[in-house]
MARKEGU-930968 format. One record per atom (N, C-alpha, C, CB): x, y, z; residue in one letter. Coordinates in steps of 0.1 Angstrom, whole numbers, plus 2048, in hexadecimal, padded with zeros to 3 digits. Glycine has a CB too. Layout:
MARKEGU-930968
XYZA;...
end
This chain:
MARKEGU-930968
8087F4800M;800800800M;80980C800M;7F680080CM;8048177F9K;80B8247F9K;80282F7FEK;8108277EBK;807836808V;7FF84180FV;80484E80AV;80083F81EV;7FA857807G;7FD865804G;7F986E80FG;7F78697F7G;802875815L;80087F820L;80088D81AL;80987E82CL;7F689581BF;7F58A2814F;7F58AD81FF;7E98A380BF;7FD8B781DI;7FE8C2827I;8028CF820I;8098BE832I;7FD8DA825D;7FF8E781ED;80B8EF824D;7F38EF81FD;8138E982DT;81F8EF832T;8298E4833T;81D8F6840T;8368E7834W;8408DD836W;84D8E483AW;8428D5829W;8578DB83EY;8648E0842Y;86A8EA838Y;86D8D4844Y;8718F483CP;8778F684AP;86D8FC854P;8838FE849P;8618FF850M;85790385AM;8568F8865M;849907854M;8538FC871V;8518F387CV;8448F6883V;85D8F2886V;83A8ED882D;82E8EF88AD;8298E188DD;8248F8883D;81E8E1895G;8198D4899G;8148CB88EG;80E8D68A3G;80E8D0884V;8088C8879V;8148C2871V;7FF8D0870V;81E8CA86FI;82A8C5867I;8308B986FI;8348D0865I;8318BB87CK;8378B0884K;82F8A3885K;83A8B5893K;8218A5885V;81989A884V;81B892877V;80A89E885V;81B89986CV;81C89285FV;82A88C85EV;81B89C853V;834892863D;84288C863D;84288086BD;84C897868D;83C880877N;83C87487FN;834869879N;83787788DN;82886C873Y;82186286BY;82A85C861Y;814869865Y;830864859A;83885F84DA;843856852A;83C86A845A;84B85B85CR;856853861R;853845866R;85D85B86BR;84784486BR;843837870R;83B82F866R;83B83987DR;83483585EL;82C82E854L;83582684AL;82383784CL;84282B848V;84B82583FV;84E817843V;85882D83DV;84C813850Q;84E806855Q;8437FC84FQ;84D806864Q;83880284BY;82D7F9846Y;82A7FB837Y;8217FD84EY;82D806831C;829809824C;83181481EC;81A80C824C;82F817811D;83582280AD;82E82F80ED;8368207FBD;83583A80FV;830847814V;83485280BV;83384A822V;82B85A807V;82F8677FFV;828872806V;82A8667F0V;83087D80AV;82B88980FV;82A893804V;83488E81BV;81E899802F;81C8A37F8F;81A8B07FFF;80F8A07EFF;8238BA7FBC;8248C6803C;8298D17FAC;82D8C4810C;82A8DE7FFP;82F8E97F7P;83E8EB7F9P;8288F67FAP;8448F27EFE;8518F77F1E;8509027FBE;8578FC7E4E;85B905802T;85C90F80CT;86891880AT;85C90981BT;86792480DR;87292E80BR;87F929811R;86E93B812R;889928808G;89692480DG;89891580FG;89A92B819G;88E90D80BF;88E8FF80DF;8878F8802F;8888FB81BF;88E8F37F8G;8888ED7EDG;8888DE7EDG;8908F17E1G;8868D87E2R;8848CA7E1R;8908C17E4R;87F8C67D3R;89C8C77E2K;8A88BF7E4K;8AB8BC7F2K;8B48C67DDK;8A68C57FBE;8A88C380AE;8A18B7810E;8A58CF811E;8978B2808D;88F8A780DD;89589980BD;8818A7806D;8A1898805T;8A688B801T;8AB88380DT;8B288D7F8T;8AD889818G;8B2882824G;8A687C82CG;8BA88B82DG;89A87F828L;88F879830L;88C86A82CL;88288182DL;887863835P;885854833P;87885182AP;88484D83FP;87185C826Y;86585A81EY;866864812Y;85885D826Y;85E862808K;85F86B7FCK;8578787FEK;8598637EFK;85C8837F9V;8558907FAV;8538957ECV;85D89A803V;8478997E9V;8448A07DCV;83F8AE7DFV;8398977D4V;8478B77DBR;8438C67DER;83D8CC7D1R;8508CD7E2R;8348D57D4C;82E8DE7CAC;8338EC7CBC;81F8DE7CAC;8328F47C1S;8369027C1S;82D9097CBS;8349087B3S;8329157D0S;82B91D7D9S;82F92C7D8S;82E9197E8S;8269347DDL;8299437DDL;82A9487EBL;81D94A7D6L;8349517EDP;8369577FBP;82A95F7FFP;8429607FBP;82795E80CL;81C965812L;82397081BL;81295C81AL;82297C817I;82998781EI;82598882CI;827994817I;819987830T;81498983DT;81697D847T;80598C83DT;81D973842S;81E96784AS;82B960847S;81395D848S;830957850D;83C94F84DD;838942845D;84394B859D;82C941840Y;828936838Y;82893A829Y;81B93083CY;828930820N;826932812N;81892E80DN;83192B80AN;814933802I;80792E7FCI;80A9237F1I;7FF93A7F6I;8069177F4P;80990C7EAP;80190E7DDP;8068FE7F0P;80790B7D2T;80090C7C5T;8028FF7BDT;8069187BDT;7FC8F47C2P;7FE8E87BAP;7F78E87ADP;7F88DC7C3P;7ED8EF7ABA;7E68EF79EA;7EE8F6793A;7D88F679FA;7F88FE797L;80190578EL;80E8FE78CL;803913793L;80F8F2791D;81C8EB791D;81A8DD78AD;8218E879FD;81C8DD77CP;8198D0775P;8228C5779P;81C8D3766P;82E8C877EK;8378BD783K;8318B678FK;8458C2786K;82C8BE798F;8258B97A4F;8198B07A0F;8208C47AEF;8118B6797E;8058AE793E;8098A178CE;7FD8B6789E;8148A1785A;81889577EA;81D88A788A;823898774A;82488F792Q;82988679DQ;81E8817A5Q;83488D7A6Q;8148897A8L;8088847AFL;8018797A7L;7FE88F7B2L;7FF87B79AI;7F8871791I;800864791I;7F6877783I;80E865790L;81685978FL;81985379DL;82385D788L;8158597A8S;8198547B5S;8138467B9S;81485E7BFS;8088437B3G;8028357B6G;7FD8347C5G;80C82B7B4G;7F983F7CBI;7F583E7D9I;7E78377DAI;7F484C7DFI;7E58307E5D;7D98287E7D;7CF8307F0D;7DC81B7EDD;7D48397F8I;7CB840802I;7D184E803I;7CB83980FI;7C8858805V;7CC866807V;7C886A815V;7C486F7FDV;7D287081CH;7D0875829H;7D4884829H;7D886D834H;7CA88D82AI;7CD89B82AI;7CE8A1838I;7C28A3822I;7D88AA83AH;7DA8B0847H;7D78BF847H;7E88AD84CH;7D28C483CS;7CE8D283AS;7C48D282FS;7DA8DB838S;7BA8DC82FP;7B08DC825P;7B28E681AP;7A38DF82CP;7BE8EB818F;7C18F580FF;7C68EF801F;7CB8FF814F;7CF8F67FAA;7D28F27ECA;7D78E47EBA;7DC8FC7E7A;7E18E07F3V;7E68D37F2V;7DC8C97F7V;7F48D27FAV;7D68CC802G;7CB8C2807G;7C08C17FDG;7C68C8814G;7BC8CC7F7M;7B18CB7EDM;7B68C27E1M;7AE8D97E7M;7C28C37DDS;7C78BB7D2S;7C78AC7D5S;7D68BF7CES;7C98A97E2G;7C989B7E7G;7BB8967E6G;7CE89A7F5G;7B189E7EBV;7A389A7EBV;79E8987DCV;79A8A47F2V;7A28A17D4L;79D8A07C6L;7A38947BFL;7A28AD7BEL;7B08917C2Y;7B68857BCY;7AF8797C1Y;7C58857C0Y;7AC8787CEA;7A586D7D4A;79886B7CDA;7A486E7E3A;7908757CBK;7838747C5K;78486F7B7K;77C8817C6K;78D8757AFI;78F8717A1I;7938627A0I;79987A79AI;79C85E7A9H;7A18507A8H;79A8467B1H;7B08507ABH;78F84B7B7K;7878427C0K;78F83C7CCK;7808377B8K;7978457D2L;79F8417DDL;7998457EAL;7AE8467DCL;79B83E7F5P;797843802P;79F850806P;79883980DP;79885980DV;79F865811V;79B868820V;79B871808V;7A586B828V;7A386E836V;7A987C839V;7AB86383FV;7A3883842A;7A8890846A;7AA891855A;79F89B841A;7B5896859T;7B7899867T;7B38A886AT;7C589686CT;7AB8AA874L;7A78B8878L;7B08BD882L;7988B887DL;7BA8C587EH;7C58C9887H;7C28D788DH;7D28CA87FH;7BA8DF887S;7BA8ED88AS;7AC8F388CS;7C28F5880S;7AB8FE893Q;79F906894Q;79F911889Q;79D90C8A2Q;79B90D87DY;79D916872Y;795923873Y;79990F865Y;78A92287AK;78292F87BK;78A93A882K;77592C883K;79293688CQ;79A940892Q;7A4946889Q;7A193A89EQ;7AA93D880D;7B4942877D;7AD94C86DD;7BA93786FD;7A1949868F;79B95285FF;79695F865F;78F94A858F;79195E871E;78D96A878E;79997487AE;787967886E;7A596E87CK;7B097787EK;7B697C871K;7BC96F885K;7B6974866S;7BC97885AS;7B397F850S;7C296C853S;7A697B850L;79D981846L;79598D84BL;793977842L;79198D858K;78B99985FK;77F99E857K;7959A4860K;778995850F;76C999848F;76398D848F;77099E83AF;75898E84FK;750982851K;74B97A844K;743986859K;74798183AP;74397A82EP;74F972828P;73E983823P;75B978828A;767971823A;76A96582CA;77397A822A;769967839M;76B95C842M;761950840M;76A961851M;75595483EN;74A94983BN;74D94282EN;73D95083AN;752949824V;756942817V;76193881AV;75994C80CV;76B93D821A;777935824A;77392882CA;78293D82CA;76B92A836M;76691F83EM;75E915836M;75E92384AM;75591A82DD;74D911825D;75790981BD;74391981CD;761910816T;76B90980DT;7728FD814T;775913808T;777900820I;77F8F5826I;7768EA82BI;7878FB832I;7698EE82FM;7608E3834M;75C8DA829M;7548E983BM;75B8E081DR;7588D7811R;7638CD80FR;7558E0805R;76F8D1811V;77A8C8810V;7798BD81BV;7888D0812V;7778C1827F;7768B7832F;76A8AD830F;7768BD83FF;75F8B382CN;7538AB82AN;7538A281EN;7478B4829N;75D8A4815A;75F89B80AA;76788F80EA;7668A37FEA;76D88F81AC;77588481EC;76D878823C;77F888829C;77386C822D;76C860827D;76B860836D;773853823D;77586683DE;77586784CE;77E872850E;779859852E;77A87985AC;783883860C;78887F86EC;77C891861C;794882871W;79987E87EW;79C88B887W;7A787687DW;79488D891A;79689889AA;7A18958A4A;78989C8A1A;7A989F8A8V;7B589C8B1V;7B189B8BFV;7BF8A78AFV;7A589F8C3N;79F89C8D0N;79089E8CFN;7A58A58DBN;78989B8DAG;77B89B8DBG;7758AA8D9G;7758968E8G;77D8B38DFG;7798C18DDG;7798C68CFG;7828CA8E6G;7838C28C7I;7838C68B9I;7788BE8B1I;7918C28B3I;7758B28B4K;76A8AB8ADK;75D8B38B0K;76989D8B2K;75B8B78BCE;74F8BE8BFE;74E8CB8B8E;74E8C18CFE;7598D28B7L;75A8DF8B0L;7568DE8A1L;7688E58B1L;75C8D489BY;75A8D288CY;74C8CD88AY;7648C8887Y;7478C4892V;7398BE88FV;72E8C9893V;7378B2898V;7308CF89EH;7258D88A3H;7268E789FH;7248D78B1H;7328EB89BE;7348F9898E;7388FB889E;73E9008A1E;7418F2884Y;7468F4877Y;73D8EE86CY;7548EF876Y;7348E5870G;72C8DE866G;7328D2860G;7288E785CG;73A8CA867L;7408BE861L;7358B3860L;74B8B986AL;7348AE854T;72A8A3852T;73189684FT;7218A7847T;73E89684CA;745889849A;746881856A;75388C843A;747874855P;74A86D862P;756872869P;74B85D85EP;756872876C;76187887EC;76486F88AC;75E886882C;77086D88DK;774866899K;78086E89FK;778857897K;78386B8ACV;78F8708B2V;79B8688B0V;78D8728C2V;7A686E8ABQ;7B38678A9Q;7BD8708AFQ;7B6865899Q;7C286C8BBL;7CB8748C3L;7D98748BCL;7CC86F8D1L;7E087F8BEN;7EE87F8BAN;7F787B8C6N;7F288E8B6N;80487A8C3A;80E8768CDA;8188818CFA;8158688C9A;82487E8D2T;82E8888D6T;83788B8CBT;8358848E2T;83F8968CCD;84A89A8C4D;8468A88BDD;84D8908B9D;84B8B38C3F;8478C08BEF;8508CB8C3F;8388C38C1F;8528D68BCV;8588E28C0V;84F8ED8BDV;8678E48BAV;84D8F78C6G;8429018C4G;84690C8BBG;83F9068D1G;83B9138B6R;83C91F8AFR;83A92B8B9R;8329208A3R;8439348B9I;8419408C1I;83994A8BAI;84F9468C6I;82C9498BCN;8229518B5N;8189568BFN;81C9498A9N;8159638BFF;80B9688C9F;7FD9628C7F;80B9778C8F;7FA95C8BCI;7ED9568BAI;7EB94B8C4I;7EB9518ACI;7F69468C9K;7F693B8D3K;7F59408E2K;8029328D2K;7F394E8E3N;7F19548F0N;7FD9548F9N;7E694D8F7N;8099538F3I;8159538FBI;818960903I;82194F8F3I;81296B8FDD;813978905D;80C977912D;80E9838FCD;80196F912F;7F996D91FF;802967929F;7ED96391CF;80B95E925I;81595892FI;81D962935I;81E94D928I;82396B92DV;82C975933V;82497E93DV;83297E927V;819983939R;81198C942R;80D98594FR;80599193BR;80997894DS;805970959S;81196E962S;800962955S;81D96B95DL;829969965L;82D97696CL;83596495DL;82B981965A;82E98E96CA;825990978A;82C99A962A;81898D976K;80F98E982K;81298498DK;80098B97DK;816977989A;81A96D993A;82697299AA;81D96098CA;830978993K;83C97E99AK;8389899A4K;846983990K;82E9919A0A;82A99C9A9A;8239969B5A;8209A59A2A;81C98A9B4L;8159849BFL;81F97C9C8L;80B97A9B9L;82B97A9C4G;8359749CCG;83C9689C7G;82E96F9D8G;83A9649BAL;8419599B4L;85095D9B2L;83B9559A6L;8599569B7T;8679599B7T;86F94D9B2T;86C95E9C4T;87B9509AEN;8859469AAN;88093C9A0N;88A93E9B7N;87B941994F;87593998AF;87B93D97DF;86693A989F;87A933973R;87E936965R;87393195CR;88C92F962R;870939952M;867936947M;86F93393BM;85C941945M;86E927935L;876923929L;86D92391DL;87C91592CL;86F92B913F;86892B906F;8709238FCF;865939902F;86B9188F7A;8729108EDA;86B9128DFA;8729018F0A;8729148D5G;86C9168C8G;8719228C1G;85D9168C9G;86C9248B4K;86F9308ACK;8629358A6K;87A92D8A1K;8629418A2G;85694689BG;857955899G;84A9438A3G;84C95A892Q;84C96888DQ;84B972898Q;841969884Q;84796E8A5D;8459778AFD;84F9778BAD;8379758B6D;85B9728B7E;8669718C1E;86A97E8C6E;87296A8BBE;86B9888BDK;8709958C2K;86599C8CBK;87399F8B6K;85899B8C7K;84D9A08CFK;84D99A8DCK;84099E8C8K;85098D8DDL;8509868EAL;85B98B8F2L;8519778E8L;86798C8EDT;8739918F4T;87099F8F9T;87F9918EBT;86A9A88F1D;8679B58F6D;85D9B5901D;8619BD8EAD;8539AC900L;8499AB90BL;84F9A6918L;83D9A1906L;85899D917V;85F998923V;8679A392AV;86998D91FV;86D9AB922R;8759B7927R;86B9C192DR;87E9BD91CR;8619C3926E;8579CD92BE;8519C9939E;84B9CF921E;84F9BD93BH;8499B8948H;8549B4952H;8409AC945H;8609B7950G;86B9B595AG;86E9A795CG;8679BC966G;86D99E952L;870990954L;87C98B94DL;86498894FL;885994949T;891990942T;899986949T;89A99D93FT;89A987956D;8A297D95ED;89B97095FD;8A598396CD;88E96F95EE;887963960E;88495B953E;87A966967E;883962947V;87F95C93BV;88C958932V;876965933V;88C94C92DV;897947925V;891943917V;89E93B92BV;89694990DM;8929468FFM;89C93B8FAM;8939528F6M;89692E8F9C;89F9238F6C;8A19218E7C;8999168FCC;8989278DEG;8999258D0G;8959178CCG;8A79278CBG;8989138C0L;8949058BCL;89D8FB8C3L;8969048ADL;8988F08C8T;89F8E68CFT;89C8D98CAT;89C8E78DFT;8A58CF8CBD;8A38C28C6D;89B8BA8D1D;8B08BB8C3D;8988AE8CDK;88F8A68D6K;8968A38E3K;88C8998CFK;8A38A08E3D;8A989D8F0D;8A98A98F9D;8B88998EDD;8AB8B58F3M;8AB8C18FCM;89D8C4901M;8B08CD8F4M;8938C28F8L;8858C48FCL;8828BB908L;87B8C18F1L;8868AF907E;8838A5913E;8898AB920E;88989790FE;8958B191EK;89C8B692AK;8948C292FK;8AA8BA927K;88F8CB926L;8888D692AL;87B8D2931L;8858DF91EL;8748C992CY;8678C4932Y;86A8BE940Y;8608BA929Y;8748B5940S;8778AF94DS;87C8B9958S;8828A494BS;8828C4954R;8868CE95DR;87B8D6962R;8918D7956R;8718D9959A;8668E295CA;85C8DB965A;85F8E694FA;8568E496EK;84B8DF977K;83E8E096FK;84B8E8983K;83C8EA967L;82F8EC960L;8318EF952L;8278F7967L;8288EC94AF;8278F093CF;81C8FA93AF;8268E4932F;81F907938L;815911937L;810912929L;81B91F93CL;80490F927F;7FE90F919F;7F0915919F;7FE900914F;7F0922918P;7E3929919P;7DD92B90BP;7E493691FP;7E1923901S;7DC9258F3S;7CD9228F2S;7E491D8E9S;7C692B8ECL;7B89288E8L;7B79258D9L;7AF9348ECL;7C29258D3Y;7C39238C4Y;7C59148C0Y;7CE92B8BEY;7CE90E8C8D;7D29008C4D;7C68F68C5D;7DE8FB8CCD;7C68ED8BCA;7BC8E28BDA;7C08D78C6A;7B98DC8AFA;7CC8D28C5N;7D18C88CEN;7E18C88CCN;7CB8BA8CAN;7E78D08D4S;7F58D28D2S;7FD8C68D7S;7FA8DF8DAS;8078C28D0L;8108B78D4L;8188BA8E0L;8198B38C8L;81B8C68E2V;8248CA8EEV;81E8C58FBV;8268D88EEV;8118C58FCQ;80B8C1909Q;80D8B290CQ;7FC8C5909Q;80D8AA901I;81089C902I;81E89A905I;80C8948F5I;8278A28FFE;8358A0901E;8398A490FE;83D8A98F7E;8328AF914A;8358B3922A;8308A892CA;82D8C0925A;8248A2929A;81F898932A;82888C932A;81189492DA;82E889927C;83787D927C;84387F930C;83D87B918C;84688B934Q;85188E93DQ;84B89194BQ;85A899939Q;83E88F94DG;83889295AG;8368A195DG;84088C965G;8358A9952T;8338B7954T;8258BA950T;83D8BF94BT;81C8BD95AP;80E8C0957P;80D8CE951P;8068BF964P;8028D0949T;7FF8DC942T;7F58E4949T;7FB8D9933T;7F68F2948V;7EC8FB94DV;7E5901941V;7F3906956V;7D98FD93FF;7D1902933F;7C790D938F;7C88F692DF;7C091392EL;7B591C931L;7A891692EL;7B7929928L;79E919936Q;790914933Q;78C919925Q;78691A93EQ;78691091EG;781913910G;78B90E906G;77F92190FG;79790A90AA;7A1905900A;79D8F78FBA;7AF905906A;79C8F68EER;7998E88E8R;7A48DE8EBR;7978E98D9R;7B08E38ECT;7BC8DA8EET;7BC8D58FCT;7C88E28EBT;7B48DA905A;7B38D5913A;7A98CA914A;7AF8E191CA;7A38C5909A;7998BB90AA;79F8AD90EA;7938B98FCA;7AC8AB90DT;7B289F911T;7B589D91FT;7BE89C908T;7B48A8927V;7B88A8935V;7AC8A993EV;7C28B3939V;7AD8A394AT;7A38A5955T;7A98AE95FT;79F89795BT;7A28BA961P;7A88C496AP;7A98BF978P;79F8D196AP;7B58C297EG;7B88BD98BG;7BB8AF98DG;7AC8C0994G;7BB8A7981V;7BF899981V;7CC89797AV;7B489197BV;7CD89B96DN;7D989A966N;7DD8A795FN;7D788F95BN;7D88B2963G;7DB8BF95DG;7D38CA965G;7D88BF94EG;7D58D6960Y;7CF8E1966Y;7C78EA95CY;7D98EA96EY;7BC8EF95FV;7B48F8957V;7B090495FV;7A88F0950V;7B3910959C;7B191C961C;7A7925959C;7BE923963C;7A092E961T;79893895AT;7A1941952T;790940965T;79C946947P;7A594D93DP;7A895C940P;79E94C930P;7AE95E94CD;7B396B94ED;7C096A955D;7A8973957D;7C8974954E;7D6974958E;7D8973967E;7DE980953E;7CF97A96FE;7D097997DE;7CD96B982E;7C6983983E;7C396597DS;7C0957981S;7CB94D97DS;7B395297BS;7D194F971Y;7DC94796DY;7E8948976Y;7DF94A95EY;7EB95597AA;7F6957983A;7F3951990A;7F8966984A;7E7952995Q;7E494C9A2Q;7E593D9A2Q;7D69519A7Q;7E0937997M;7E1928996M;7EF923996M;7DA924989M;7F892A98FI;806927990I;80B92799EI;80F930987I;8089319A5L;80C9329B3L;8069279BCL;8099409B9L;7F99249B9D;7F29199C1D;7F890C9BED;7E39199BED;7FC9099B2I;8028FC9AEI;80F8FA9B5I;8048FB99FI;8179059B5M;8259049BAM;8249039CAM;82D9109B7M;8199079D0S;8189079DES;8128FA9E4S;8109129E3S;80F8F19DAD;8098E49DED;8108D89D7D;7F98E39DBD;81D8D59DCP;8258CB9D5P;81F8BD9D5P;8328CA9DCP;8178BA9DFE;8118AC9E0E;8078AB9D4E;80A8AA9EDE;7FE8B59D3S;7F48B49C8S;7FB8B59BAS;7EA8C09C9S;8068BD9B9Y;80D8BE9ADY;8138B09A9Y;8188C89AEY;8198A99B2E;81F89C9AFE;8158929AAE;8278979BBE;8098939B0R;7FE88A9ACR;7FA88D99DR;7F288B9B5R;7F989999AI;7F489D98DI;7FF89B983I;7F08AC98DI;80C89D986S;81789A97ES;81888C97AS;82489E985S;816883984T;816874981T;80B870978T;81586D98ET;7FF87697AA;7F3873972A;7F5878964A;7E6879978A;7FB883962A;7FD888955A;80687F94CA;804896955A;810879952R;81987094CR;811863949R;82586D954R;80985F952R;802852951R;7F6853947R;7FC84E95FR;7EF85E947D;7E385F93FD;7E4864931D;7D9867946D;7EE86D92FL;7EE875923L;7F9872919L;7F0883926L;80286A91DY;80D866914Y;80985D909Y;81986191CY;80C8608FDL;80A8578F1L;8178578E9L;7FD85B8E8L;81A84B8E3N;82684B8DBN;8228498CCN;8308408DFN;82A84E8C3W;82784E8B5W;8268408AFW;8308568ADW;82E8378B4D;82E8298AFD;8208238B0D;8398218B6D;81A8248BCD;80D81E8BED;8028268B6D;80981F8CDD;8038338B5V;7F983B8AEV;7FA83789FV;7FC84A8B0V;806837899V;80783488BV;803826887V;815838886V;80681D890R;80280F88ER;7F380E88CR;807806899R;7EC815895N;7DD815894N;7D981D887N;7D781C8A0N;7DF827884V;7DC82F878V;7DE82686BV;7E583B877V;7E881E86BF;7EB81685FF;7DF80B85EF;7F880F860F;7DB806869E;7D07FC869E;7C3803864E;7CE7F7877E;7C180F867D;7B6817862D;7B7819853D;7B4824869D;7C381C84EY;7C581E840Y;7C2811839Y;7D482283DY;7C780683EC;7C47F9837C;7B57F6836C;7CB7EE83FC;7AE7F9841A;79F7F7841A;798800837A;79A7F984FA;79D80C835F;79781582CF;79981181DF;79C82482EF;7A680D81BV;7A980880DV;7A17FC809V;7B880680CV;7A17F2812K;7997E6810K;78B7E980DK;79B7DC81CK;7857F2816A;7777F5814A;7747FC806A;7727FE81FA;77D804802K;77C80C7F6K;77D8027EAK;7868177F4K;7867F87EBR;7887EF7E0R;77D7E47E0R;7967E87E1R;7777E27ECG;76C7D87EDG;7727CA7EDG;7637D97E1G;77E7C97F2D;7847BC7F4D;78C7BB800D;78D7B87E8D;7927B0803S;79B7AE80FS;7A97AA80BS;7947A3818S;7AE7AF800K;7BB7AC7FBK;7C67B1805K;7BE7B27EEK;7CF7A9808E;7DA7AD811E;7E17B980CE;7E47A1813E;7E37C3815L;7E97D0811L;7F77D1816L;7E17DB815L;7FC7C981EL;80A7CB823L;8147C7819L;80C7C2830L;
end
């Protein structure tokens, strides 16, 4: 069997969706052939993909001035279209509903292949921020939902995201929860509410929190704004900007940290919270965060009302109750850790079932 993974961003960009697809592809090659279909990215062309253990097919793209992402243009790239046609894939799995994802769905429909989509993001938030015009936002939402509703099945990254898509976005395709596992480095972007962390820590310091360090791991477009905010709030001695770090260093950071502060209301199901849990580092979420759907407050994580004063006070309360903290830390490691080998093994079994059902036979696919 040959699997096609379709995504509208790719290395050298680093975000959660890219890491999910990379981890899928690296493990799926143990069971089948894998092709990742993705766009070219500024300063990183097709030749840099040769060291990967799976095949990568890139399409042309256009730079997006207002973002660090590119706009894929597969329909304008005959070489990409030719490689897709000649790929011989048996199943399409899209990880985004834009140009590359659409090309995957269209190919699947033309060739009568099964097509699966993973629901990674809260797209309405993205459109509200970027389009700022309700009719345009509605058109954009209708467009991506037609893509998802054309799929044989959609996989939500947690129960909260499934509820969002079914009850608010209008998903009609069959949908189930398919959790992700670990391995991720963050994007430093204010859309993830990281400025909330700085302001909350400043309030916690004013309330008496002493002798602490806040470690920011990752890279992104808002690094300078974050550094300026840290300086503005008098936290230069307490905040460390770690930059991009490898997996071994991340494990050390998580094992060193007492808490993982993650007040994002944007993320659907961030991998970092699983990674932190694997090292016994519980996460402090905000109420209303879809990504908090995998934790039980006060059991294997923390959920706080969405204001900086409450967040600051919760940090102080956690640090003042070491017995409760140790119990929650242990439960986070026990309840929330998933590894990619197990996840991808189950994913491959689902792929086989989809292909067999589409073909109407039970031919061995291994």
